[in-house]
Structure formats: structure tokens, C-alpha cells
C-alpha positions in Angstrom: -77.8 -2.3 87.9 -75.3 -0.5 86.2 -73.1 -3.4 85.2 -76.1 -5.6 84.2 -77.3 -2.9 81.7 -73.7 -2.5 80.3 -73.1 -6.4 80.1 -76.4 -6.6 78.5 -75.9 -3.8 75.2 -72.2 -5.5 75.1 -74.5 -8.3 74.1 -76.3 -7.1 71.7 -73.7 -5.6 70.0 -72.0 -9.0 69.2 -75.4 -9.1 67.2 -75.4 -6.2 65.4 -77.2 -3.8 67.5 -75.1 -0.9 69.2 -76.5 1.3 71.8 -75.0 5.1 72.2 -74.1 6.6 75.5 -77.3 8.7 75.1 -79.7 5.4 74.8 -77.9 3.4 77.9 -78.1 6.6 79.8 -81.9 6.8 79.0 -82.8 3.5 79.2 -81.0 2.9 82.9 -82.6 5.9 83.9 -86.1 4.9 82.3 -85.4 1.0 84.8 -84.8 2.8 87.5 -87.6 2.3 90.6 -90.7 4.9 90.5 -89.2 6.1 94.2 -86.4 7.5 92.2 -88.8 9.5 90.1 -87.7 13.0 91.7 -84.4 11.9 91.4 -84.5 10.7 87.6 -86.1 14.1 86.5 -83.3 15.8 88.3 -80.7 14.2 86.8 -83.0 14.9 83.1 -82.7 18.7 83.9 -79.1 18.9 85.3 -77.7 17.8 82.6 -78.6 18.4 78.9 -78.6 14.0 77.9 -78.3 14.7 74.1 -75.1 16.2 74.4 -74.0 13.4 76.5 -70.8 11.7 75.1 
């Protein structure tokens, strides 16, 4: 799944739309199924995603 997201963002980059690491991480976390909700919340709380570089 991560590879598909990176491929998509790279293709969009070719069209002039760039994504920061923060945007990519948020999109990946949002795309996970609802069964992953508690894990996503744990990841978001454990790491300050605004400082992700």
C-alpha cells in the first residue's frame, strides 16, 4: 500500500503537485481501514506528525 501511495504522489509530482512527508503520512493514515483506527490514533499520539521530516 505504501508503494502505491508513493507511486501516485510521484506521478502527481510530475504534473507539478508536490506533497510534503507530512501530507503523505496523513494520507496513508487516513486510507487505512476502520479496524486500524486505534493503531492510527496510537501512531499519531506517539509521534508528533507536525515535526515529521
